[in-house]
C-alpha positions in Angstrom: 0.0 0.1 0.0 1.3 3.7 -0.6 1.2 5.7 2.6 1.3 9.5 2.8 5.0 10.3 3.7 6.4 10.3 6.9 7.9 13.7 8.3 11.3 14.9 7.6 13.6 17.8 7.3 13.1 17.9 3.3 12.1 15.4 0.5 10.6 15.2 -2.9 6.8 14.5 -2.6 4.5 13.8 -5.1 1.1 13.9 -5.7 -0.9 11.4 -7.9 -3.8 12.5 -9.7 -6.3 9.5 -10.8 -9.7 10.2 -12.0 -9.8 14.0 -9.9 -8.5 12.1 -6.5 -5.1 12.9 -5.4 -3.0 10.3 -3.5 0.4 12.0 -1.9 3.5 9.4 -2.5 7.1 9.8 -1.1 10.0 9.9 -3.3 11.0 6.7 -2.0 7.8 5.1 -3.3 7.2 6.9 -6.7 9.0 4.3 -8.8 6.7 1.5 -7.7 3.8 3.2 -7.9 4.3 4.2 -11.6 5.3 0.6 -12.4 2.1 -0.5 -10.9 0.1 2.3 -12.6 1.6 1.3 -16.1 0.8 -2.3 -15.3 -2.6 -1.6 -14.5 -3.3 0.1 -17.6 -1.4 -2.5 -19.6 -3.7 -5.3 -18.4 -6.9 -3.1 -19.5 -7.9 -2.7 -15.6 -6.4 -3.1 -12.3 -6.9 -1.7 -8.8 -4.2 -0.1 -6.7 -4.1 0.4 -3.2 -3.5 3.7 -1.5 -3.7 5.0 2.2 -6.4 7.7 2.4 -7.0 10.4 5.2 -7.6 8.9 8.7 -5.3 6.1 7.3 -8.2 4.2 6.0 -7.0 1.9 3.0 -8.6 2.4 -0.7 -8.5 0.8 -3.6 -8.3 2.8 -7.0 -9.5 1.3 -10.3 -7.0 2.2 -12.9 -7.6 1.7 -16.8 -6.6 2.6 -19.9 -9.3 5.1 -19.8 -8.5 6.7 -16.3 -6.8 10.2 -16.0 -3.5 10.1 -14.3 -0.8 12.8 -13.9 1.9 13.0 -11.5 3.0 16.5 -9.8 6.0 16.5 -7.8 7.3 19.3 -5.5 9.7 19.8 -2.2 8.3 19.5 1.0 10.6 20.7 3.9 9.0 20.7 7.3 11.5 23.3 9.3 11.4 26.4 7.7 13.7 29.3 9.1 11.7 31.8 11.3 10.1 34.2 8.7 10.5 32.0 5.7 7.1 31.8 3.8 8.3 29.0 1.7 8.3 28.4 -2.1 5.4 26.5 -2.5 1.5 27.7 -3.3 0.5 24.3 -2.0 -1.7 24.5 1.3 -2.5 21.1 3.1 -5.4 21.1 5.4 -6.5 18.9 7.8 -10.2 19.5 8.1 -12.3 17.6 10.9 -15.6 17.7 9.5 
């Protein structure tokens, strides 16, 4: 299963979008996830496991018709005081 990356001082994180759903994947896992997506497409469809919000497992069906794109960005946990960072990405944890 692909998990949301653990905290660290600095790393590259990827957002994999599959049919309007986004999943965070760490640098260590991206090659495996890309290979599983390609394998699913070549097999004309297969489920790929992810961990969603609240640590609940999700199985996403990927087919040749699926829209898949991958974004990468640098994620820094410890910014210097007063440093706003370079990313426009905002992550919110909403408890609804």
